[in-house]
C-alpha positions in Angstrom: 3.3 20.7 11.1 0.2 18.6 11.8 -0.3 16.9 15.1 1.3 13.5 15.1 0.3 10.3 16.8 2.1 7.0 16.9 3.8 6.4 13.6 1.8 3.3 12.7 0.3 2.7 9.2 -3.4 3.6 8.7 -4.0 -0.1 8.3 -1.7 -3.2 8.1 -3.6 -4.3 4.9 -3.0 -0.9 3.3 0.7 -1.0 4.2 1.1 -4.5 2.8 -0.9 -3.6 -0.4 1.3 -0.6 -1.1 4.4 -2.6 -0.4 3.3 -5.4 -2.7 2.6 -3.0 -5.6 5.9 -1.2 -5.4 7.8 -4.4 -4.7 6.8 -5.7 -8.1 8.3 -2.6 -9.8 11.5 -2.8 -7.7 11.8 -6.6 -8.6 11.5 -5.8 -12.2 13.9 -2.8 -12.1 16.7 -4.8 -10.3 18.2 -7.9 -11.8 19.3 -9.2 -8.3 19.0 -8.1 -4.7 20.9 -10.1 -2.2 20.3 -9.8 1.6 23.0 -10.6 4.1 22.7 -10.9 7.9 18.8 -10.9 8.1 19.1 -13.2 11.1 20.6 -10.4 13.1 17.3 -8.5 13.2 15.4 -9.2 16.5 12.2 -11.1 16.1 10.3 -9.0 18.6 10.6 -5.7 20.5 11.0 -2.1 19.4 13.7 -1.5 16.7 15.4 1.6 15.3 16.7 0.8 11.8 19.7 2.9 10.8 20.4 2.7 7.1 23.2 4.2 5.0 24.2 5.3 2.5 21.0 6.8 1.4 21.9 6.5 -2.3 18.5 5.8 -3.8 15.7 8.1 -2.7 12.6 6.0 -3.0 14.1 2.6 -3.7 16.0 2.3 -0.4 12.8 2.5 1.6 10.9 0.0 -0.5 13.7 -2.5 -0.5 14.1 -2.4 3.3 10.4 -2.5 3.9 10.2 -5.7 1.9 13.1 -7.3 3.8 11.7 -6.3 7.2 8.2 -7.3 6.3 9.5 -10.8 5.6 10.9 -10.7 9.2 7.4 -9.7 10.5 8.2 -6.0 11.0 6.6 -2.9 9.4 8.8 0.2 9.2 7.7 3.7 10.0 10.1 6.0 8.3 11.2 9.5 9.3 10.7 11.6 6.2 11.2 15.2 5.3 8.0 17.2 5.8 8.3 18.8 2.4 7.7 15.4 0.8 4.3 15.3 2.5 3.3 18.4 0.5 3.5 16.3 -2.7 0.0 14.8 -3.3 1.0 11.3 -4.4 4.1 10.9 -2.2 2.4 12.5 0.8 -0.6 10.1 0.5 1.7 7.1 0.3 3.8 8.3 3.2 0.8 8.8 5.4 -0.6 5.3 4.5 2.6 3.6 5.6 2.8 5.6 8.8 5.8 7.8 8.0 6.7 10.6 10.5 7.2 14.0 8.9 10.3 15.9 10.0 10.5 19.6 9.3 14.0 20.7 8.3 15.1 24.2 8.7 16.9 24.1 5.4 13.6 23.2 3.6 12.0 26.4 4.8 15.0 28.7 4.5 14.3 31.9 2.5 16.7 34.5 0.9 17.1 37.5 3.1 18.1 41.1 2.3 21.6 42.3 2.6 24.9 40.6 3.2 26.7 39.3 6.3 30.3 39.1 7.5 32.5 38.6 10.6 34.0 41.9 11.6 36.5 40.4 14.0 36.9 36.6 13.7 39.8 36.5 16.2 38.6 38.9 18.9 34.9 38.3 18.7 34.3 35.2 16.5 30.6 34.9 17.5 29.6 38.4 16.4 28.0 38.6 12.9 27.4 42.0 11.2 25.1 42.8 8.3 25.0 45.4 5.6 21.5 46.3 4.3 20.0 43.8 6.8 17.2 44.0 9.3 17.8 41.3 11.9 14.8 42.6 13.9 12.4 41.4 11.2 10.1 38.6 12.5 11.8 36.0 10.2 14.9 36.3 12.4 14.4 34.6 15.8 16.7 33.2 18.5 17.1 29.6 17.8 16.7 30.1 14.1 19.4 29.5 11.5 21.3 31.3 8.8 22.4 29.4 5.7 25.3 30.5 3.5 25.5 29.9 -0.2 26.5 26.4 -1.3 30.2 25.9 -1.7 31.9 22.7 -2.6 28.6 20.9 -2.5 27.6 22.1 1.0 25.6 24.9 2.5 26.9 25.8 6.0 24.6 26.7 8.8 25.0 29.4 11.5 22.7 29.3 14.6 21.3 32.5 16.1 21.9 32.9 19.9 21.0 36.6 20.3 19.8 39.4 18.2 21.6 42.6 19.1 20.0 45.0 16.6 19.1 45.3 12.9 22.7 44.8 11.8 24.3 42.6 14.6 23.7 39.0 15.6 25.5 36.9 18.2 26.0 33.3 17.0 25.5 30.2 19.1 29.0 28.9 18.3 31.9 30.6 16.5 32.4 29.3 12.9 35.5 27.3 12.4 35.2 25.8 9.0 37.6 27.3 6.4 34.9 27.7 3.8 32.6 29.5 6.2 35.4 31.9 7.3 36.3 32.6 3.7 32.7 33.4 2.8 32.3 35.8 5.7 35.4 37.9 5.0 34.4 41.5 4.7 35.2 43.4 1.5 34.6 47.0 0.3 31.4 47.7 -1.6 32.3 48.3 -5.3 29.9 51.3 -5.3 31.1 52.8 -1.9 34.5 51.8 -0.6 33.5 53.1 2.9 30.9 50.3 3.3 31.8 46.7 4.0 29.8 43.9 2.5 29.9 40.1 2.9 28.1 37.0 1.8 24.4 36.6 0.7 22.5 34.3 2.9 19.2 32.6 3.7 17.3 32.6 7.0 15.2 29.8 8.5 13.0 29.9 11.6 13.5 27.6 14.6 11.5 24.4 14.1 9.9 22.8 17.2 10.5 19.0 17.0 8.5 18.0 20.1 5.8 16.2 18.1 8.4 14.2 16.1 10.1 12.8 19.2 6.7 12.1 20.8 5.5 10.2 17.7 8.8 8.2 17.6 8.6 7.3 21.3 5.0 6.2 21.1 5.8 4.0 18.1 8.7 2.4 20.0 6.6 1.9 23.1 4.1 -0.1 21.0 7.0 -2.4 19.8 7.1 -0.7 16.4 10.0 -0.2 14.1 11.3 3.2 13.3 13.5 3.6 10.1 15.9 6.5 9.6 18.6 7.5 7.2 20.9 9.4 9.6 22.7 11.2 6.8 19.6 13.4 6.5 19.0 13.1 2.7 19.8 11.0 -0.4 23.0 11.5 -2.3 25.3 9.8 -4.8 28.7 10.3 -3.1 31.3 7.6 -2.5 31.5 8.5 1.3 28.9 8.7 4.0 27.7 12.2 4.8 28.1 13.3 8.5 25.5 11.6 10.6 22.7 13.6 12.3 22.5 13.4 16.1 18.7 12.8 16.1 19.1 9.1 15.9 21.1 9.0 19.1 18.7 11.3 20.9 15.8 9.1 19.9 17.5 6.0 21.1 18.6 7.5 24.4 15.3 9.2 24.9 13.3 6.0 24.4 15.7 4.1 26.7 15.4 6.7 29.4 11.7 6.1 29.4 12.2 2.4 29.9 11.6 1.2 26.4 14.2 -1.5 25.6 15.1 -0.6 22.0 17.5 -2.3 19.6 19.5 -0.4 17.0 20.0 -2.3 13.7 22.6 -0.9 11.2 22.0 -1.5 7.6 24.4 -1.0 4.7 23.0 -0.5 1.1 25.3 -1.2 -1.8 24.2 -0.7 -5.3 26.0 -1.6 -8.5 24.9 1.1 -11.1 21.7 1.8 -9.1 20.4 4.3 -11.7 20.5 1.8 -14.5 17.7 -0.7 -15.4 18.3 -4.3 -14.3 21.2 -3.4 -11.9 22.1 -5.3 -8.7 22.1 -4.5 -5.0 23.4 -6.0 -1.7 21.6 -5.2 1.6 23.7 -6.1 4.6 22.3 -6.0 8.2 24.9 -5.6 10.9 25.1 -6.7 14.5 22.5 -5.1 16.8 23.7 -2.2 18.9 22.7 -2.2 22.5 23.2 1.0 24.4 24.8 0.4 27.9 22.8 1.4 31.0 25.6 3.9 32.2 25.1 5.9 29.0 21.4 6.1 29.6 22.0 7.3 33.1 24.4 10.0 31.8 21.8 11.1 29.4 19.2 11.4 32.2 21.5 13.1 34.7 23.0 16.0 32.7 25.8 14.4 30.6 23.7 14.4 27.4 26.4 15.5 25.0 28.9 12.9 26.0 26.2 10.1 26.0 25.0 11.2 22.5 28.6 11.4 21.2 29.3 7.8 22.4 26.1 6.4 20.8 26.9 8.3 17.6 30.4 6.8 17.5 28.9 3.3 18.0 26.4 3.9 15.2 29.1 5.3 12.9 31.4 2.3 13.5 28.5 -0.1 12.9 27.6 1.5 9.6 31.3 1.4 8.5 31.2 -2.3 9.0 28.3 -2.8 6.6 29.1 -0.2 3.9 31.9 0.5 1.4 33.2 4.1 1.6 35.8 5.6 -0.6 37.4 9.0 -0.5 36.6 9.6 -4.2 35.1 7.9 -7.2 38.5 7.1 -8.7 39.6 5.1 -5.6 36.3 3.2 -5.7 36.9 2.2 -9.3 40.5 1.1 -8.5 39.2 -1.2 -5.8 36.5 -2.7 -8.0 39.2 -3.4 -10.6 41.5 -5.0 -8.0 38.6 -7.1 -6.8 37.9 -8.5 -10.3 41.6 -9.2 -10.8 41.9 -10.9 -7.4 39.0 -13.3 -8.2 40.4 -14.3 -11.6 41.1 -18.0 -12.0 44.6 -18.4 -13.4 44.1 -22.1 -14.2 41.4 -24.8 -14.2 41.9 -26.0 -10.6 42.6 -22.6 -9.1 41.3 -22.3 -5.5 39.8 -18.8 -6.0 36.0 -19.5 -5.7 33.2 -17.7 -7.5 31.8 -15.4 -4.8 28.2 -14.3 -4.3 27.2 -10.6 -4.8 27.0 -10.2 -1.0 30.4 -11.6 -0.3 31.7 -9.5 -3.2 30.7 -6.5 -1.3 32.6 -7.8 1.8 35.6 -8.3 -0.4 35.3 -4.7 -1.7 35.2 -3.4 1.9 38.3 -5.4 2.8 40.3 -4.3 -0.3 39.2 -0.7 0.4 40.5 -0.8 3.9 43.7 -2.4 2.8 44.3 0.2 0.1 43.6 3.1 2.4 45.7 1.6 5.2 48.8 1.0 3.0 48.3 3.8 0.5 51.7 5.3 1.5 53.5 2.0 0.8 55.6 2.3 -2.4 54.4 -1.0 -3.7 50.8 -0.1 -3.2 51.4 3.2 -5.0 53.0 1.3 -7.9 50.0 -1.1 -8.1 47.6 1.9 -8.1 49.5 3.5 -11.1 49.5 0.2 -13.0 45.7 -0.3 -12.4 45.1 3.3 -13.7 47.2 2.6 -16.8 45.3 -0.7 -17.4 41.9 1.0 -17.0 43.0 3.8 -19.4 44.0 1.2 -22.0 40.6 -0.6 -21.7 38.8 2.7 -22.1 40.8 3.6 -25.2 39.9 0.2 -26.7 36.3 0.7 -25.8 35.9 -2.5 -23.8 35.3 -3.5 -20.1 37.5 -5.8 -18.0 35.0 -8.6 -18.0 34.8 -8.4 -21.9 38.6 -8.7 -22.1 38.4 -11.7 -19.8 35.9 -13.3 -22.1 38.4 -13.3 -25.0 40.4 -16.5 -24.4 43.9 -17.0 -25.7 43.3 -20.6 -26.7 42.7 -19.9 -30.4 45.0 -17.0 -31.1 46.9 -18.8 -33.9 43.7 -19.5 -35.9 41.1 -16.8 -35.0 39.1 -17.1 -38.2 38.8 -20.9 -37.8 37.7 -20.9 -34.2 36.2 -17.5 -33.5 34.3 -16.8 -36.6 31.8 -19.7 -36.0 31.3 -18.4 -32.5 30.7 -14.9 -33.7 28.2 -16.1 -36.3 26.3 -18.2 -33.8 26.0 -15.3 -31.3 25.0 -12.9 -34.0 22.1 -15.1 -35.2 21.1 -15.8 -31.6 21.0 -12.0 -31.0 18.7 -11.7 -34.0 16.3 -14.3 -32.6 16.3 -12.7 -29.2 15.8 -9.2 -30.7 12.8 -10.5 -32.7 11.3 -11.9 -29.5 11.9 -8.6 -27.8 10.3 -6.4 -30.4 6.6 -6.9 -29.5 7.1 -5.8 -25.9 9.6 -3.1 -26.9 7.1 -1.6 -29.4 4.2 -1.7 -26.9 6.3 -0.3 -24.0 8.3 2.2 -26.1 6.3 5.3 -25.0 6.8 4.3 -21.4 10.5 4.0 -21.9 10.8 7.3 -23.7 8.7 9.2 -21.1 10.4 7.6 -18.2 13.8 8.6 -19.5 12.7 12.1 -20.2 11.0 12.7 -16.8 13.7 11.0 -14.7 16.4 13.2 -16.4 14.3 16.4 -15.8 13.7 15.4 -12.1 17.4 14.7 -11.7 18.3 18.1 -13.0 15.9 19.7 -10.6 17.2 17.7 -7.7 20.8 18.7 -8.5 19.8 22.4 -8.6 18.2 22.2 -5.2 20.8 20.0 -3.4 24.1 20.8 -1.9 25.3 17.2 -1.5 24.4 15.5 -4.8 27.1 15.0 -7.5 25.3 13.5 -10.5 21.8 13.0 -9.1 21.9 9.2 -9.7 20.1 8.8 -6.3 17.1 10.5 -7.8 17.1 8.9 -11.3 16.2 5.4 -10.3 13.4 6.6 -8.0 11.7 8.5 -10.8 12.3 5.8 -13.3 10.4 3.4 -11.1 7.6 5.8 -10.1 7.0 7.0 -13.7 7.0 3.4 -15.1 4.7 2.2 -12.3 2.3 5.0 -13.0 2.4 4.9 -16.9 2.3 1.1 -17.4 -1.4 0.7 -16.2 -2.4 3.7 -18.3 -0.9 2.2 -21.5 -2.2 -1.3 -20.8 -5.7 0.1 -20.4 -5.4 2.1 -23.6 -4.1 -0.9 -25.5 -6.9 -3.1 -24.0 -9.6 -0.5 -25.2 -7.9 -0.4 -28.6 -8.1 -4.1 -28.9 -11.8 -4.1 -28.0 -12.5 -1.4 -30.7 -10.6 -3.4 -33.3 -12.4 -6.6 -32.3 -15.8 -4.8 -32.6 -14.8 -3.5 -36.0 -13.9 -7.0 -37.2 -10.2 -6.2 -37.7 -9.1 -9.2 -35.6 -11.3 -12.0 -37.1 -8.2 -13.8 -38.3 -6.6 -13.9 -34.9 -9.5 -14.0 -32.4 -12.6 -16.2 -32.6 -16.1 -14.7 -32.7 -18.5 -14.1 -29.8 -15.9 -13.1 -27.2 -17.4 -10.8 -24.6 -15.9 -7.4 -23.9 -15.1 -8.3 -20.3 -13.3 -11.5 -21.4 -11.4 -9.6 -24.0 -10.3 -6.9 -21.5 -9.2 -9.5 -19.0 -7.4 -11.4 -21.7 -5.5 -8.2 -22.8 -4.6 -7.4 -19.2 -3.1 -10.9 -18.8 -1.3 -11.0 -22.1 0.2 -7.5 -22.3 2.1 -7.6 -19.0 3.3 -11.1 -20.0 4.6 -9.8 -23.3 6.4 -7.0 -21.5 8.0 -9.3 -19.0 9.1 -11.8 -21.7 10.6 -8.9 -23.7 12.6 -7.8 -20.6 14.0 -11.3 -20.2 14.9 -11.8 -23.9 16.2 -8.2 -24.0 18.5 -8.8 -21.0 20.0 -12.0 -22.6 20.3 -10.1 -25.9 22.2 -7.2 -24.3 24.7 -9.7 -22.8 25.3 -11.3 -26.2 25.6 -7.9 -27.9 28.3 -6.8 -25.4 30.3 -10.0 -26.2 30.4 -9.4 -30.0 32.7 -6.4 -29.9 35.6 -8.2 -28.2 35.2 -11.0 -30.7 35.4 -8.5 -33.6 38.6 -7.1 -32.1 40.2 -10.6 -32.0 39.1 -11.2 -35.6 40.7 -8.0 -36.8 44.4 -8.3 -37.7 45.0 -4.7 -36.6 43.7 -5.0 -33.1 44.2 -8.6 -32.1 47.8 -8.0 -31.0 46.6 -5.1 -28.8 44.1 -7.4 -27.1 46.8 -10.0 -26.6 49.1 -7.4 -25.0 46.3 -6.3 -22.7 45.6 -9.9 -21.6 49.3 -10.3 -20.7 49.2 -7.0 -18.8 46.1 -8.2 -17.0 47.7 -11.5 -16.0 50.6 -9.6 -14.5 48.2 -7.4 -12.5 46.4 -10.5 -11.2 49.7 -11.8 -9.8 50.6 -8.4 -8.4 47.2 -7.9 -6.6 47.3 -11.4 -5.2 50.9 -10.9 -3.9 49.9 -7.7 -2.0 46.7 -9.2 -0.6 48.6 -12.3 0.6 51.3 -10.0 2.2 49.1 -7.4 3.9 45.8 -9.1 4.2 46.6 -11.2 7.3 47.8 -8.1 9.1 44.4 -6.5 8.8 42.1 -9.6 8.8 43.2 -12.8 10.7 40.8 -14.9 8.6 42.2 -13.6 5.3 43.7 -16.9 4.3 40.5 -18.8 5.1 39.2 -19.0 1.6 36.1 -21.0 2.6 34.7 -17.9 4.3 33.9 -16.4 0.9 31.6 -19.3 0.1 29.5 -19.1 3.3 28.7 -16.3 4.6 14.7 13.9 28.2 13.0 16.3 28.8 10.3 18.1 26.9 12.4 21.3 26.5 15.2 19.4 24.9 12.9 17.6 22.4 11.4 21.0 21.5 14.8 22.5 20.9 16.9 19.9 19.2 16.3 18.9 15.6 16.8 15.3 14.4 18.9 16.9 11.7 21.4 18.5 14.1 25.1 17.5 14.1 26.9 16.6 17.3 29.0 19.7 17.3 25.8 21.8 17.3 24.5 20.4 20.6 25.8 23.3 22.7 24.4 23.7 26.3 22.6 20.4 25.8 23.5 19.3 29.3 21.5 22.2 30.8 18.3 20.3 29.9 18.3 17.9 32.9 
């Protein structure tokens, strides 16, 4: 790893220029980004920004850089060193002052032979190999062994001592069930007298001294360090286990006398991989580490101090994020939230909430559902919500589309609904016509963006042990590819326009005697404007298109009664959700009935040995580094 200095950008102007360029693409990609709690960020002094979940590889960083820049801070991110090896991403990372962090998992290589635990009960730290050579230079004390991915995770074993070509002493005995099951010895199919185990990869020990030194130097100069403590991007519904590096950095800086503030940030995306989606960024209360913990860290109680800080960070992130045990539970809570906010009559007190407050409501409903999940009434509600969602799916409509079908004109659908359908249909034709020029010009970009983002997503899924669908990668590559291709196509179209003008093919449209420079400038002004206008018209057109199908269902004699039955079912669910919220809400949240709220509101040796990617349970013998 190259020698690191303070993690400051190569120049403030370059940082701002890069941020401005990519902010434009992010603003176009997202329909809405709401920020909540920006006032909690200290106006001065060193800051460690802790953000989760890391659900959008490139986008998360740009969005937070834009927010913090408006608060007069520039972020220096901790970034995987392997990203610096990519020419474009590496150049951008260096320009914004990112700090490369070498991860053992990124340099792990397949090793010969198989490994197993010969006696998990009597000698749980002893690891034996068949066909291995642990005395090879790739195996070193302090290095790591990675097992094959199982259930989305590749477990790591740390090497404490090498006892020979076929025996290793582990730093800690493995306890995870998946690890123990992978390391069960079994007879070799070719020779039953030989025991074999699991294939594996080996990674060397990575010295992280320079990383910590760069971080401390940045903080000493009142800079802002940004870190995603989960260690990598993912698309899961729960936070991944947090890495201990963030606590070590905070306590290390404080032990040097640097008065840092830790700011937790929650990132919530609504269909983040889709174009024109929405996002909520919530900044939590600043975490201040108590002086006694710093003293413990300095005086030999490092593990306890780090554990306490990690617990504080974990609790802070939980207060600004929405975590669900699985995707189905998350969908149930979203359905319950839409039902809860439904107005039952004209003067209903349920207000229309902002996107940011909607996220807070999701968090509260999730906590309530998980807390009272064993309650029979909560179980019945969950079953009814699943049944309702299944009925919607069978009909091919969404909840908001069903809500848009009013029951006021059920008796005379043709008389009242047919004119509405005709009006929306012709409006859709007009908007589609206005969208066509930009759609035609930008079609190659759309096609290539879709193709490349899907290919990159497949590659990321193959390499990752934590991704489920790879949605965290898709949005990143859509933005990067579109941002790179758009100028190329605009330039090509501008040159084509000049050639057509010189060949007298545009005499009817353009006046004579226009200079080439003027024509190029005119093209570069008009083409992006056409593209943006097409995006706006296309967005409105898609909203209208989605509203036509429910109207068709109501106009059809065979399906109108099904829609009416679903509306009645929905009304019953609204009352059921409200009843349970009113009953259990005040027990969890004292302000639950206040409806107005929804409208407002160490030592060098240690730094060389401990990776920022390490988990708390891996910090064995840490207190020896006094």
